[in-house]
C-alpha positions as CSV (number, residue, x, y, z in Angstrom):
1,M,0.0,0.0,0.0
2,L,1.3,3.4,-0.9
3,P,1.4,5.9,2.0
4,D,-0.7,8.4,0.1
5,D,-3.4,5.9,-0.8
6,P,-6.6,7.7,0.4
7,F,-8.5,4.4,0.4
8,P,-6.4,1.9,2.3
9,G,-9.3,-0.5,2.4
10,P,-11.1,-2.6,2.4
11,V,-12.5,-1.7,-1.0
12,L,-15.5,-3.2,-2.8
13,R,-15.3,-3.6,-6.5
14,W,-18.9,-3.7,-7.9
15,F,-19.4,-4.9,-11.4
16,E,-23.0,-4.7,-12.7
17,A,-24.2,-6.0,-16.1
18,R,-27.4,-6.2,-18.0
19,A,-27.5,-9.5,-20.0
20,K,-28.5,-9.5,-23.6
21,P,-32.0,-10.9,-24.1
22,G,-32.2,-14.6,-23.2
23,R,-28.6,-14.7,-22.0
24,G,-29.1,-14.1,-18.2
25,D,-28.6,-17.8,-17.3
26,D,-25.4,-18.0,-19.3
27,L,-24.0,-14.8,-17.7
28,A,-24.8,-16.2,-14.3
29,K,-22.9,-19.3,-15.1
30,K,-19.9,-17.2,-16.3
31,F,-20.0,-15.2,-13.0
32,A,-19.9,-18.5,-11.0
33,T,-16.9,-19.8,-13.0
34,T,-14.8,-17.4,-15.0
35,S,-15.4,-14.3,-12.9
36,V,-14.5,-16.3,-9.7
37,D,-11.3,-17.4,-11.4
38,V,-10.4,-13.7,-12.1
39,V,-10.3,-12.9,-8.4
40,R,-9.8,-16.1,-6.5
41,D,-6.3,-16.5,-4.9
42,Q,-5.3,-13.0,-6.1
43,A,-3.1,-11.0,-3.8
44,G,-5.3,-8.7,-1.8
45,N,-8.6,-10.3,-2.6
46,I,-10.5,-11.2,0.6
47,G,-13.8,-12.4,-0.9
48,H,-16.4,-12.2,-3.6
49,F,-20.0,-12.8,-4.3
50,H,-22.4,-12.6,-7.2
51,G,-26.2,-12.4,-7.7
52,R,-29.1,-11.6,-9.9
53,E,-31.8,-9.1,-9.5
54,V,-35.0,-10.4,-7.8
55,A,-37.4,-7.9,-9.5
56,G,-37.8,-7.2,-13.1
57,H,-36.7,-9.7,-15.7
58,G,-33.7,-11.0,-13.9
59,D,-31.4,-9.7,-16.6
60,V,-29.3,-7.5,-14.3
61,L,-26.5,-9.3,-12.5
62,V,-23.7,-8.2,-10.2
63,F,-20.3,-9.6,-9.3
64,A,-18.6,-8.0,-6.3
65,S,-15.2,-8.6,-4.9
66,V,-13.6,-7.2,-1.7
67,W,-10.0,-6.2,-1.6
68,T,-7.6,-5.2,1.1
69,S,-6.9,-1.9,-0.5
70,L,-7.4,0.2,-3.7
71,D,-3.8,-0.6,-4.5
72,A,-4.6,-4.3,-4.5
73,I,-7.3,-3.7,-7.1
74,K,-4.9,-1.6,-9.2
75,E,-2.3,-4.4,-9.0
76,R,-4.8,-7.0,-10.2
77,F,-6.5,-4.9,-13.0
78,G,-3.7,-2.6,-14.0
79,D,-4.1,0.8,-15.5
80,A,-7.6,0.0,-16.6
81,W,-8.8,-0.7,-13.0
82,Q,-11.7,1.8,-13.4
83,S,-13.0,-0.1,-16.5
84,S,-15.0,-3.2,-16.7
85,Y,-12.8,-6.3,-17.1
86,L,-14.4,-8.7,-19.6
87,P,-12.8,-12.1,-20.1
88,A,-13.3,-13.9,-23.4
89,G,-16.9,-14.8,-24.1
90,Y,-18.5,-12.0,-22.1
91,D,-19.2,-9.7,-25.1
92,D,-21.7,-12.2,-26.4
93,L,-23.6,-12.1,-23.1
94,I,-23.6,-8.5,-22.0
95,A,-25.6,-5.6,-23.4
96,E,-24.2,-3.0,-21.0
97,C,-22.0,-3.0,-17.9
98,S,-20.2,-0.8,-15.4
99,V,-17.8,-1.0,-12.6
100,R,-17.6,1.1,-9.4
101,H,-15.4,1.0,-6.3
102,F,-16.5,1.7,-2.7
103,D,-14.5,2.5,0.4
104,L,-15.9,0.0,2.9
105,A,-14.0,1.4,5.9
106,S,-15.8,4.8,5.8
107,G,-19.2,3.1,5.8
108,W,-19.0,1.8,9.4
109,P,-19.3,3.8,12.6
110,Q,-15.9,4.0,14.3
111,P,-15.8,3.0,18.0
């Protein structure tokens, strides 16, 4: 971690995607396999989860990963850390997507 890192962690990386029509199940399977492989056992990753919207058509899915720091995210995803990382095969499944990062430490009351 760099001493001037304003977000020393933990940091949530929130990837949200709208599946192309009829491709929600396929995208859910990719999240459970390929997306997990992107973060599992990576330095600084301390967890992940994925899910699907419960209202609407079920075509919005999320993949979230928790990292020890913003620097850990930058190390894993490089200069494009603020962009959606799409492994091979995702373009055929996703109509639109975004990625956001959240400072988890500031979201909790301090004792």
